[in-house]
N, C-alpha and C positions, 0 to 999 in steps of 0.2 A: 181668349181673356174677354173679349167683348159680352161673350153667352155670360157672364158671373150676374151680368146687371139683368135686373129682372125687367121684363118689358113694358111694366104698368109705371117702373121708376123713371125708363128713359120717354115716355108717354108724357107725363108730365112736366117732363125736361122740358119737351118741345120746342116751345115758343123758345126759349132762353137758347138751346143752342142753334137754333136755325139766325136767331136775327141778326147777328154776323155784328151787332153793336156794342156787345159786350163779352169779356172772356172773366168774369167772377159774378159767382154765384153760389147757390149751394146744390149740390148733387144727391144728398141723401141726409135728411132728415128726422136723424132720430125713431122713434117708436112709429112717426106718420109714414114710413116708409117701411116697417117690421125689423132696424137695427133700434132695438130700445138704447137709449145714452150714446148711443156711434150715432157724430154727424160730419160728412166731407165735404166741405166747400171749393171751388175751382178759385183758383188765383192766379191768372195769366198760364204766364208757363207749369206753375206749380199747382196741387192739391195740398190739401191741409185736416188732418182728420182731427178729431177731438172726443175725447171720452175721458172719464177716471181712472179706469183701470189699462191693463194691456187688451189691443185691440184682439178679437178670437177669429178662426178662420175664416170661416163665412165674412165678419167685416176684413178683412184681408183680402181675400178673394173680390169682395164689390169692389174696393180703393184701387186694388191692381187692372181690375176690368174698363175702370171708369180713366183710369191712366194709358191701358194701351187706345181705350177709346177716344181720347184727345190730345195723344200725342206728348202726355206731360213730360216733364224731366225728372219728376222725385216729386212725393209726399211726406209731407213734416207731420210728425202728431204734437199734439197741445194737451196737456194730460189737464185735465179739467180740475179746477182746485175753488174751494169753497172759501181759502180764506186768502184768495191771491195776493190781496195789500200787504202780506205779512213775508210771500215770497220774496227773493233778489231777483234781476233781470235776469242771470244767466242760468236761475233753476226755473222762472216760470217762460223762458222762450220756449218754445217750436223746438222739435229735432228731426232731423233726416231720420224716416223710418223707412221706406221704400224708394229707390233707385239713387238720381245722385244728389247730392246736395249743389249746387252752384251759387253764384252770388247771395249773399244777403239779402241784397237789395232787388228788388224788381218792379214793374211799370202793370198794372194794369190797368183794363177799358171798361167800366159802367156807361153802359147809356150813351157811349161818344166821348165821354168825360175820362181824362187820364188822372192813375191817383200811383203816390208812389207807395207801397207796401213793403217793410221790413220783418223778415224773421230772427235776427237776433236784438230787438228791442224791448221784447216780454213778453208781458201776456197776449197782449192786443198786437196785431200785425199793422194798424195805421186807417183801418177803418173795418164799420161793421156794415152790414152789408143786409143787411134787415131792414134798415132806412132806403134801400134803393128806390123805392116807390115813392117817399118822402121827397126825398134828392131830388128824383123829375119830376115831382108835383114844384118844384122851386124853378126848378133849370125851364120848365114851359107856364112858367107863373098860372097854372091850373092843374085845379085841386080834379074836376071832372069835367063834363062838359057843359053841367049846370052853374058849376062854381071858377067863375076866373078869378084871382086873386086883385089884380087891377089897382096893382101899386103904383103906377103911371099917374092916376088920379087922385094921389094923395100927397100931404104935403112933403112931406122927410121924403121917404122914399129911399133913404139907409133901412138895412136887415140886419137887428141884432142876433149873433150867434152866438150862445153861452155854449159855457163847457164846451168846446168848439173843437177840442181835439185836433186832430192834422188839417180840420177845416175842409173836408169834404161838402158838408152843404153850402159853407161862406162859395167855392169856387163856384156850384150850381148858379149863388144870387150872384155872381159877376158875368157868370156865361149868359146871364138872361139879362144882362147891361143895368142890373140894380148896385148899389155898394151895401160890401159887407164889412159888418164891424166882427169881428172875431176878439171873444174873450174868453182868456182860459190861465189856468194856474203854473204852465209849464210852457216857460219859452223854448223849451225844448220842440214842441210841438206845437207851437207856433212857426218858429223856423221852416219847421217841414209844411206846415199849410203854406208856406211861402214858395217853400220849391212846388206846392202842388200845383201855386198858380201859375208858376213858371214852367212847367208840364202843359197846360192850358194855354198858353201863348196868351194870360192875362199878365198884370203890371202890379204889384204886389202895393205898390208904391199909390198905388189909388184908392189903395183902401187901407182900412184901419185893423193895426194888429196889438192888441191889449192884452198885457200880460195883468195877473191880480185877481180877488176873490170876486166872484161871479156878486155876491152880496153885495160887498162894500163899492163896489163901480153903480151896481144899479141905484142904489140909494141914492150915488155920485148924483147921475144921470136926474133923478128926479127931482134931488135939491137945486139942479141947473137949470131947469126946465127941457130938458131935450126929448124926444118923442123921438118911436118909432117909427114905420108904414109895418115892421114885420119883426116879429120876435122870435127865437128857436127856444126849446127849453127843452137838451137832452141831457140831464146830467148823469153820473152814475150813479152806481147807488151808496156809495161811500166815497169822499173826496174831504182835502184836508189841506188846506194852505201849510205851508212849512211854521210860520211865526205863530199859528194860531192856537191857540188850546182847544179849539170847539173844529169838533170833526160834522161838516156836513153830513145828514142823513133823509135818504129820497124818503123813507117812510115818515118820516117825525115833520122834517123840514119842507115839503112840494109846497105845502098852502100858504106858506110866507115867501117863496121863491114866485107863486103865481101870483098871489099880490103883490109884489114888487111891479112884475110885468106889466100887471093893469095898469100902473102908478105910470108906466112909461109910453103905453100904445096907445099910438094918436086914434080917435073915431074913426073905424070902419077898417083899421089895422088887422093883420092876422097874425094870431099865438100859434106854434106848431108846440104844441106839449105832451112831452113821452116820457115815463117811466120804467127806468129800468129796471127791475124787481128780481 
């Protein structure tokens, strides 16, 4: 089975495969690896394939190859959707494709940090692997050898994580010794975030978990004169509060989001601004 994986793909992943610090990362990256429209991620004991339609034979073979090499229990398949916000949890959740389905909940490790993921909670499983290097930057408080965050020298020491989802960034912030303020529209995801803290022997009660609209809370912080040493902006493409008439659209509303962040970041602070389009 392992011979179904092109050697060039294995070579690309060599550092991740050999690190011993992570069991969650991308194995096949679409057209960049010669499999247009098909992606395959490792998530602990399972693999997660993503494609708009049904995988073809070559895609199944490489999935089986990785499954054999990594001794994975099974491969889930997520059907990529253009209008995911209109689908329900049951329809959008990944389904078992190859191998055996185990518990819907499992734990992964990324750069030595543990996270809970779930295959039955809708389109997203609890973490976005493309932010691995940014999470590590907060974990180490260092962008590169020439750019240290130097948060300890700043006044606030608090880091605001907006659109925090299940709080992976917040966990890294807390593990680095800083205080995380996680802000999200979903109580369910904030509770999930607290579980991620506990998985890493961190105490959620020493950090803030705030339920509510990001724009409303950032305006409150500004009006109260509260500042932060760091702010993470990683919004979804679309987001809507339950009682709000207005939907957040990244393409339209990002400038307002960034301006609010500039109002509450202390001099010398760091803003991580990401855009998912």
